[in-house]
MDTraj code that builds the backbone (N, CA, C; nanometers):
import mdtraj as md
import numpy as np

residues = "MET LEU ARG ASN ILE PRO ALA LEU GLY LEU THR ARG GLU LEU GLN VAL ARG CYS THR ASN VAL VAL ASP ALA TRP ALA ASP LEU VAL ARG VAL SER GLY PRO TYR SER MET LEU VAL ALA GLY ALA ALA THR ARG SER VAL PRO ALA VAL VAL GLY ARG LEU LEU ARG ALA ALA SER ARG ARG PRO PHE MET ASP GLY ARG THR VAL ALA GLU LEU LEU ILE ASP GLY CYS ASP ALA ALA PHE THR SER THR PHE ASP ALA PRO GLN TYR THR GLU ALA GLN GLY ARG LEU VAL ASN ALA ALA MET LEU TYR ARG ARG ARG GLN ARG GLU PHE VAL GLU PRO LEU LEU GLY LEU MET HIS VAL ALA THR ARG SER ASP ALA GLU ASP ILE GLY ARG THR VAL ASN ASP LEU ARG ARG ASP VAL ARG ALA LEU ARG ARG GLN VAL GLU ALA LEU SER GLY ARG PRO VAL".split()
xyz = np.array([
    [6.2470, 11.3131, 11.3374],
    [6.1150, 11.3367, 11.2836],
    [6.1150, 11.4580, 11.1905],
    [6.1168, 11.5774, 11.2495],
    [6.1116, 11.6988, 11.1687],
    [6.2481, 11.7393, 11.1159],
    [6.3503, 11.6622, 11.1481],
    [6.4860, 11.6954, 11.1047],
    [6.4995, 11.6943, 10.9521],
    [6.4109, 11.6262, 10.8844],
    [6.4196, 11.6151, 10.7393],
    [6.3758, 11.7418, 10.6673],
    [6.3128, 11.8341, 10.7400],
    [6.2679, 11.9584, 10.6796],
    [6.3869, 12.0541, 10.6735],
    [6.4224, 12.1036, 10.5547],
    [6.5368, 12.1951, 10.5477],
    [6.5029, 12.3310, 10.6090],
    [6.5989, 12.3867, 10.6813],
    [6.5812, 12.5196, 10.7396],
    [6.6308, 12.6222, 10.6395],
    [6.5421, 12.7144, 10.6007],
    [6.5747, 12.8113, 10.4961],
    [6.5400, 12.9530, 10.5404],
    [6.6071, 13.0496, 10.4804],
    [6.5681, 13.1898, 10.4953],
    [6.6170, 13.2555, 10.6226],
    [6.5591, 13.3733, 10.6484],
    [6.6015, 13.4560, 10.7607],
    [6.5698, 13.3932, 10.8955],
    [6.4667, 13.3131, 10.8994],
    [6.4252, 13.2536, 11.0265],
    [6.4808, 13.1123, 11.0438],
    [6.5882, 13.0812, 10.9729],
    [6.6459, 12.9470, 10.9744],
    [6.6776, 12.8988, 11.1169],
    [6.7462, 12.9824, 11.1954],
    [6.7837, 12.9403, 11.3312],
    [6.6608, 12.9192, 11.4190],
    [6.5638, 13.0069, 11.4032],
    [6.4410, 12.9934, 11.4805],
    [6.3652, 12.8672, 11.4391],
    [6.3669, 12.8377, 11.3105],
    [6.2998, 12.7170, 11.2613],
    [6.3679, 12.5914, 11.3164],
    [6.5005, 12.5919, 11.3207],
    [6.5732, 12.4771, 11.3762],
    [6.5381, 12.4599, 11.5238],
    [6.5328, 12.5698, 11.5967],
    [6.4974, 12.5619, 11.7385],
    [6.3540, 12.5127, 11.7565],
    [6.2666, 12.5543, 11.6686],
    [6.1270, 12.5091, 11.6760],
    [6.1188, 12.3583, 11.6521],
    [6.1903, 12.3087, 11.5532],
    [6.1883, 12.1639, 11.5295],
    [6.2513, 12.0889, 11.6468],
    [6.3521, 12.1497, 11.7113],
    [6.4108, 12.0870, 11.8301],
    [6.3071, 12.0744, 11.9425],
    [6.2245, 12.1794, 11.9589],
    [6.1203, 12.1755, 12.0621],
    [6.0190, 12.0666, 12.0304],
    [5.9761, 12.0601, 11.9073],
    [5.8758, 11.9599, 11.8690],
    [5.9325, 11.8193, 11.8854],
    [6.0584, 11.7998, 11.8466],
    [6.1207, 11.6686, 11.8641],
    [6.1315, 11.6312, 12.0117],
    [6.1690, 11.7267, 12.0957],
    [6.1793, 11.7007, 12.2395],
    [6.0419, 11.6703, 12.2987],
    [5.9396, 11.7425, 12.2534],
    [5.8038, 11.7165, 12.3005],
    [5.7593, 11.5760, 12.2598],
    [5.7862, 11.5376, 12.1356],
    [5.7481, 11.4041, 12.0880],
    [5.8194, 11.2966, 12.1700],
    [5.9461, 11.3200, 12.2030],
    [6.0202, 11.2251, 12.2849],
    [5.9604, 11.2169, 12.4254],
    [5.9208, 11.3309, 12.4803],
    [5.8579, 11.3333, 12.6125],
    [5.7280, 11.2535, 12.6115],
    [5.6483, 11.2713, 12.5090],
    [5.5230, 11.1961, 12.4978],
    [5.5524, 11.0466, 12.4846],
    [5.6548, 11.0134, 12.4070],
    [5.6898, 10.8727, 12.3853],
    [5.7329, 10.8050, 12.5152],
    [5.8151, 10.8709, 12.5967],
    [5.8643, 10.8068, 12.7195],
    [5.7640, 10.8165, 12.8345],
    [5.6640, 10.9035, 12.8231],
    [5.5661, 10.9130, 12.9314],
    [5.4708, 10.7930, 12.9315],
    [5.4550, 10.7270, 12.8187],
    [5.3665, 10.6107, 12.8107],
    [5.4082, 10.4975, 12.9031],
    [5.5325, 10.4472, 12.8915],
    [5.5743, 10.3393, 12.9810],
    [5.5694, 10.3786, 13.1287],
    [5.6052, 10.5021, 13.1593],
    [5.5996, 10.5486, 13.2981],
    [5.4546, 10.5476, 13.3480],
    [5.3643, 10.6005, 13.2671],
    [5.2227, 10.6046, 13.3046],
    [5.1662, 10.4644, 13.3225],
    [5.2104, 10.3712, 13.2396],
    [5.1619, 10.2333, 13.2508],
    [5.2073, 10.1713, 13.3832],
    [5.3286, 10.1992, 13.4257],
    [5.3771, 10.1460, 13.5532],
    [5.2967, 10.2033, 13.6707],
    [5.2713, 10.3326, 13.6679],
    [5.1949, 10.3958, 13.7757],
    [5.0499, 10.3468, 13.7736],
    [4.9925, 10.3348, 13.6549],
    [4.8553, 10.2841, 13.6444],
    [4.8469, 10.1395, 13.6929],
    [4.9496, 10.0608, 13.6638],
    [4.9526, 9.9222, 13.7124],
    [4.9548, 9.9173, 13.8645],
    [5.0323, 10.0057, 13.9251],
    [5.0366, 10.0113, 14.0720],
    [4.9003, 10.0512, 14.1272],
    [4.8353, 10.1476, 14.0623],
    [4.7023, 10.1901, 14.1074],
    [4.6027, 10.0749, 14.0946],
    [4.6126, 9.9987, 13.9872],
    [4.5231, 9.8852, 13.9662],
    [4.5467, 9.7776, 14.0724],
    [4.6734, 9.7523, 14.1040],
    [4.7050, 9.6517, 14.2067],
    [4.6670, 9.6988, 14.3467],
    [4.6558, 9.8289, 14.3656],
    [4.6221, 9.8785, 14.4997],
    [4.4756, 9.8518, 14.5365],
    [4.3887, 9.8409, 14.4369],
    [4.2460, 9.8197, 14.4659],
    [4.2239, 9.6868, 14.5379],
    [4.2717, 9.5735, 14.4847],
    [4.2508, 9.4488, 14.5595],
    [4.3222, 9.4482, 14.6952],
    [4.4362, 9.5142, 14.7026],
    [4.5083, 9.5198, 14.8302],
    [4.4260, 9.5947, 14.9346],
    [4.3648, 9.7042, 14.8948],
    [4.2822, 9.7826, 14.9872],
    [4.1566, 9.7037, 15.0248],
    [4.0910, 9.6448, 14.9257],
    [3.9681, 9.5688, 14.9526],
    [3.9977, 9.4524, 15.0473],
    [4.1090, 9.3830, 15.0258],
    [4.1461, 9.2715, 15.1134],
    [4.1672, 9.3174, 15.2564],
    [4.2352, 9.4272, 15.2729],
    [4.2587, 9.4801, 15.4079],
    [4.1264, 9.5214, 15.4742],
    [4.0405, 9.5857, 15.3975],
    [3.9102, 9.6278, 15.4527],
    [3.8252, 9.5070, 15.4928],
    [3.8245, 9.4033, 15.4097],
    [3.7454, 9.2837, 15.4410],
    [3.7987, 9.2138, 15.5654],
    [3.9310, 9.2003, 15.5761],
    [3.9890, 9.1366, 15.6942],
    [3.9560, 9.2163, 15.8208],
    [3.9666, 9.3477, 15.8120],
    [3.9375, 9.4313, 15.9288],
    [3.7885, 9.4263, 15.9639],
    [3.7026, 9.4235, 15.8601],
    [3.5580, 9.4208, 15.8845],
    [3.5160, 9.2874, 15.9459],
    [3.5868, 9.1794, 15.9156],
    [3.5507, 9.0495, 15.9743],
    [3.5862, 9.0454, 16.1228],
    [3.6865, 9.1219, 16.1639],
    [3.7247, 9.1266, 16.3050],
    [3.6329, 9.2186, 16.3840],
    [3.5983, 9.3328, 16.3248],
    [3.5056, 9.4267, 16.3908],
    [3.4243, 9.4983, 16.2832],
    [3.2941, 9.4841, 16.2865],
    [3.2088, 9.5346, 16.1784],
    [3.2042, 9.6866, 16.1668],
    [3.2239, 9.7588, 16.2748],
    [3.2158, 9.9051, 16.2686],
    [3.3549, 9.9636, 16.2863],
    [3.3978, 10.0382, 16.1857],
    [3.5298, 10.1011, 16.1910],
    [3.5135, 10.2517, 16.1823],
    [3.5978, 10.3215, 16.2529],
    [3.5946, 10.4672, 16.2423],
    [3.6688, 10.5107, 16.1158],
    [3.6551, 10.6353, 16.0815],
    [3.7155, 10.6894, 15.9591],
    [3.8664, 10.6796, 15.9581],
    [3.9261, 10.6971, 16.0735],
    [4.0726, 10.6913, 16.0807],
    [4.1233, 10.5508, 16.0467],
    [4.0571, 10.4491, 16.0981],
    [4.0960, 10.3108, 16.0696],
    [4.0825, 10.2811, 15.9208],
    [3.9724, 10.3242, 15.8612],
    [3.9514, 10.3026, 15.7178],
    [4.0596, 10.3735, 15.6378],
    [4.0926, 10.4956, 15.6760],
    [4.1969, 10.5699, 15.6055],
    [4.3314, 10.5004, 15.6180],
    [4.3631, 10.4484, 15.7358],
    [4.4901, 10.3771, 15.7545],
    [4.4964, 10.2514, 15.6695],
    [4.3858, 10.1786, 15.6625],
    [4.3811, 10.0580, 15.5792],
    [4.3959, 10.0937, 15.4313],
    [4.3332, 10.2022, 15.3915],
    [4.3436, 10.2487, 15.2527],
    [4.4877, 10.2857, 15.2196],
    [4.5503, 10.3601, 15.3080],
    [4.6893, 10.4020, 15.2849],
    [4.7827, 10.2814, 15.2852],
    [4.7629, 10.1872, 15.3766],
    [4.8474, 10.0676, 15.3816],
    [4.8368, 9.9866, 15.2531],
    [4.7148, 9.9695, 15.2034],
    [4.6951, 9.8932, 15.0805],
    [4.7598, 9.9594, 14.9605],
    [4.7413, 10.0894, 14.9498],
    [4.8027, 10.1632, 14.8380],
    [4.9544, 10.1639, 14.8524],
    [5.0001, 10.1826, 14.9732],
    [5.1432, 10.1860, 14.9996],
    [5.2109, 10.0574, 14.9539],
    [5.1497, 9.9436, 14.9848],
    [5.2075, 9.8152, 14.9466],
    [5.2186, 9.8028, 14.7948],
    [5.1134, 9.8399, 14.7237],
    [5.1141, 9.8270, 14.5774],
    [5.2126, 9.9245, 14.5136],
    [5.2124, 10.0484, 14.5592],
    [5.2995, 10.1489, 14.4970],
    [5.4460, 10.1285, 14.5357],
    [5.4719, 10.0842, 14.6567],
    [5.6108, 10.0634, 14.6982],
    [5.6771, 9.9554, 14.6140],
    [5.6051, 9.8476, 14.5882],
    [5.6647, 9.7422, 14.5050],
    [5.6951, 9.7939, 14.3645],
    [5.6110, 9.8824, 14.3134],
    [5.6368, 9.9408, 14.1811],
    [5.7550, 10.0362, 14.1869],
    [5.7567, 10.1228, 14.2885],
    [5.8629, 10.2232, 14.2975],
    [5.9994, 10.1611, 14.3246],
    [6.0024, 10.0419, 14.3840],
    [6.1293, 9.9743, 14.4117],
    [6.1821, 9.8963, 14.2922],
    [6.1000, 9.8771, 14.1905],
    [6.1398, 9.7972, 14.0744],
    [6.2372, 9.8746, 13.9856],
    [6.3361, 9.8062, 13.9296],
    [6.4338, 9.8747, 13.8426],
    [6.3700, 9.9350, 13.7167],
    [6.2667, 9.8700, 13.6639],
    [6.2047, 9.9259, 13.5429],
    [6.1358, 10.0587, 13.5716],
    [6.0863, 10.0772, 13.6954],
    [6.0272, 10.2071, 13.7315],
    [6.1357, 10.3138, 13.7371],
    [6.2478, 10.2804, 13.7982],
    [6.3584, 10.3762, 13.8075],
    [6.4053, 10.4174, 13.6686],
    [6.4164, 10.3212, 13.5789],
    [6.4583, 10.3513, 13.4418],
    [6.3548, 10.4371, 13.3702],
    [6.2276, 10.4023, 13.3836],
    [6.1213, 10.4790, 13.3171],
    [6.1137, 10.6204, 13.3731],
    [6.1257, 10.6335, 13.5037],
    [6.1221, 10.7657, 13.5646],
    [6.2425, 10.8488, 13.5198],
    [6.3594, 10.7872, 13.5137],
    [6.4786, 10.8574, 13.4669],
    [6.4629, 10.9066, 13.3236],
    [6.4098, 10.8195, 13.2370],
    [6.3867, 10.8618, 13.0978],
    [6.2854, 10.9752, 13.0913],
    [6.1805, 10.9687, 13.1739],
    [6.0784, 11.0734, 13.1746],
    [6.1365, 11.2065, 13.2225],
    [6.2114, 11.2035, 13.3311],
    [6.2708, 11.3269, 13.3839],
    [6.3693, 11.3860, 13.2835],
    [6.4530, 11.3019, 13.2235],
    [6.5486, 11.3517, 13.1237],
    [6.4777, 11.4126, 13.0037],
    [6.3718, 11.3469, 12.9588],
    [6.2974, 11.3991, 12.8435],
    [6.2275, 11.5305, 12.8799],
    [6.1739, 11.5390, 13.0008],
    [6.1064, 11.6623, 13.0432],
    [6.2060, 11.7775, 13.0545],
    [6.3230, 11.7500, 13.1067],
    [6.4245, 11.8546, 13.1199],
    [6.4751, 11.8996, 12.9824],
    [6.4940, 11.8045, 12.8920],
    [6.5359, 11.8398, 12.7563],
    [6.4289, 11.9246, 12.6888],
    [6.3022, 11.8875, 12.7055],
    [6.1930, 11.9651, 12.6463],
    [6.1917, 12.1073, 12.7004],
    [6.2045, 12.1226, 12.8322],
    [6.2046, 12.2572, 12.8916],
    [6.3233, 12.3389, 12.8418],
    [6.4409, 12.2757, 12.8328],
    [6.5586, 12.3472, 12.7839],
    [6.5403, 12.3903, 12.6380],
    [6.4924, 12.2999, 12.5546],
    [6.4704, 12.3327, 12.4131],
    [6.3605, 12.4377, 12.3984],
    [6.2591, 12.4295, 12.4813],
    [6.1508, 12.5282, 12.4787],
    [6.2069, 12.6664, 12.5110],
    [6.2907, 12.6718, 12.6103],
    [6.3510, 12.8002, 12.6481],
    [6.4423, 12.8519, 12.5378],
    [6.5192, 12.7622, 12.4760],
    [6.6070, 12.8018, 12.3657],
    [6.5272, 12.8584, 12.2488],
    [6.4052, 12.8120, 12.2322],
    [6.3200, 12.8612, 12.1243],
    [6.2517, 12.9926, 12.1624],
    [6.1986, 12.9995, 12.2832],
    [6.1168, 13.1134, 12.3237],
    [6.2010, 13.2387, 12.3499],
    [6.3177, 13.2230, 12.4094],
    [6.4003, 13.3393, 12.4447],
    [6.4278, 13.4308, 12.3246],
    [6.4840, 13.3783, 12.2150],
    [6.5089, 13.4691, 12.1015],
    [6.3807, 13.5226, 12.0379],
    [6.2756, 13.4426, 12.0399],
    [6.1484, 13.4859, 11.9831],
    [6.0940, 13.6056, 12.0609],
    [6.0973, 13.5967, 12.1941],
    [6.0509, 13.7080, 12.2761],
    [6.1444, 13.8284, 12.2617],
    [6.2726, 13.8014, 12.2462],
    [6.3677, 13.9099, 12.2246],
    [6.3372, 13.9886, 12.0981],
    [6.2931, 13.9195, 11.9938],
    [6.2561, 13.9874, 11.8694],
    [6.1355, 14.0786, 11.8888],
    [6.0516, 14.0444, 11.9864],
    [5.9310, 14.1232, 12.0124],
    [5.9509, 14.2221, 12.1264],
    [6.0739, 14.2347, 12.1752],
    [6.1073, 14.3277, 12.2843],
    [6.0288, 14.2970, 12.4114],
    [6.0169, 14.1689, 12.4428],
    [5.9507, 14.1244, 12.5646],
    [6.0583, 14.0687, 12.6575],
    [6.0496, 14.1070, 12.7847],
    [6.1468, 14.0571, 12.8815],
    [6.1354, 13.9056, 12.8943],
    [6.2498, 13.8406, 12.9057],
    [6.2525, 13.6951, 12.9150],
    [6.2975, 13.6520, 13.0539],
    [6.2965, 13.5238, 13.0756],
    [6.3436, 13.4691, 13.2020],
    [6.4901, 13.5034, 13.2237],
    [6.5693, 13.4961, 13.1200],
    [6.7114, 13.5308, 13.1310],
    [6.7273, 13.6766, 13.1731],
    [6.6444, 13.7630, 13.1173],
    [6.6490, 13.9040, 13.1561],
    [6.6172, 13.9204, 13.3045],
    [6.5157, 13.8500, 13.3508],
    [6.4784, 13.8577, 13.4923],
    [6.5896, 13.8023, 13.5808],
    [6.6529, 13.6939, 13.5380],
    [6.7644, 13.6383, 13.6151],
    [6.8811, 13.7363, 13.6203],
    [6.9097, 13.8026, 13.5076],
    [7.0165, 13.9028, 13.5049],
    [6.9855, 14.0185, 13.6000],
    [6.8610, 14.0632, 13.5987],
    [6.8204, 14.1726, 13.6874],
    [6.8355, 14.1285, 13.8331],
    [6.7955, 14.0070, 13.8637],
    [6.8088, 13.9554, 13.9999],
    [6.9537, 13.9507, 14.0449],
    [7.0418, 13.9035, 13.9562],
    [7.1844, 13.9005, 13.9902],
    [7.2382, 14.0413, 14.0119],
    [7.1969, 14.1356, 13.9271],
    [7.2418, 14.2744, 13.9410],
    [7.1946, 14.3339, 14.0728],
    [7.0694, 14.3111, 14.1092],
    [7.0158, 14.3625, 14.2347],
    [7.0935, 14.3045, 14.3532],
    [7.1209, 14.1740, 14.3495],
    [7.1987, 14.1138, 14.4585],
    [7.3389, 14.1720, 14.4665],
    [7.4018, 14.1935, 14.3508],
    [7.5352, 14.2557, 14.3502],
    [7.5297, 14.3963, 14.4078],
    [7.4274, 14.4723, 14.3708],
    [7.4136, 14.6085, 14.4226],
    [7.3896, 14.6085, 14.5738],
    [7.3100, 14.5160, 14.6232],
    [7.2879, 14.5053, 14.7682],
    [7.4197, 14.4779, 14.8401],
    [7.4962, 14.3866, 14.7837],
    [7.6253, 14.3537, 14.8428],
    [7.7174, 14.4758, 14.8442],
    [7.7190, 14.5514, 14.7347],
    [7.8020, 14.6717, 14.7263],
    [7.7568, 14.7765, 14.8274],
    [7.6255, 14.7958, 14.8424],
    [7.5730, 14.8948, 14.9371],
    [7.6119, 14.8556, 15.0803],
    [7.6003, 14.7262, 15.1141],
    [7.6413, 14.6812, 15.2470],
    [7.7893, 14.7095, 15.2720],
    [7.8720, 14.6817, 15.1713],
    [8.0163, 14.7060, 15.1862],
    [8.0434, 14.8552, 15.2026],
    [7.9734, 14.9394, 15.1261],
    [7.9928, 15.0845, 15.1379],
    [7.9465, 15.1342, 15.2747],
    [7.8358, 15.0794, 15.3246],
    [7.7891, 15.1181, 15.4585],
    [7.8934, 15.0851, 15.5642],
    [7.9525, 14.9665, 15.5522],
    [8.0563, 14.9284, 15.6484],
    [8.1746, 15.0251, 15.6429],
    [8.2116, 15.0639, 15.5216],
    [8.3242, 15.1576, 15.5063],
    [8.2905, 15.2938, 15.5667],
    [8.1682, 15.3422, 15.5402],
    [8.1259, 15.4716, 15.5957],
    [8.1229, 15.4641, 15.7479],
    [8.0698, 15.3557, 15.8019],
    [8.0660, 15.3385, 15.9477],
    [8.2061, 15.3339, 16.0059],
    [8.2979, 15.2664, 15.9379],
    [8.4355, 15.2575, 15.9869],
    [8.5031, 15.3935, 15.9838],
    [8.4785, 15.4716, 15.8800],
    [8.5421, 15.6032, 15.8685],
    [8.4784, 15.7070, 15.9605],
    [8.3454, 15.6986, 15.9765],
    [8.2771, 15.7995, 16.0583],
    [8.2707, 15.7612, 16.2058],
    [8.2847, 15.6358, 16.2357],
    [8.2800, 15.5914, 16.3728],
    [8.1403, 15.5774, 16.4285],
    [8.0368, 15.5930, 16.3466],
    [7.9000, 15.5751, 16.3939],
    [7.8183, 15.5005, 16.2881],
    [7.7119, 15.4293, 16.3339],
    [7.6304, 15.3521, 16.2374],
    [7.5543, 15.4419, 16.1419],
    [7.5399, 15.3937, 16.0208],
    [7.4675, 15.4681, 15.9171],
    [7.3279, 15.4127, 15.9027],
])
top = md.Topology()
chain = top.add_chain()
for i, resn in enumerate(residues, 1):
    res = top.add_residue(resn, chain, resSeq=i)
    for name in ("N", "CA", "C"):
        top.add_atom(name, md.element.get_by_symbol(name[0]), res)
traj = md.Trajectory(xyz[None], top)
């Protein structure tokens, strides 16, 4: 889509990353349609399934408690959604959606990280680095405590 726009000037790399984000977003929107249609179809099929269960139960006993109604509702929805979730086309659509969402998040991060770096704002990578450093320091302090305890013969 946006690949046809030439990247020029000092912000060339940032512009390329921005077009990558937009392309990934467009792909995510494109693959979310078929997935949404499958889920909406299951929801549509669940209505008659629930109504049928409620009518059958009401013909046997006219007064039902809330728990019985909830169980019938869940059973009806479960039947409709399970058949959809077991279908190969759902698995394929869900896989495409998850892959597109992960690509979008990765491209978004690739775009935002350098942009925030230019503005001297801490990024997720910075926070992850700090977390790793803190864990390493904790590990070092524990090891030093053990050494001090071993040399002094008493707990520190």
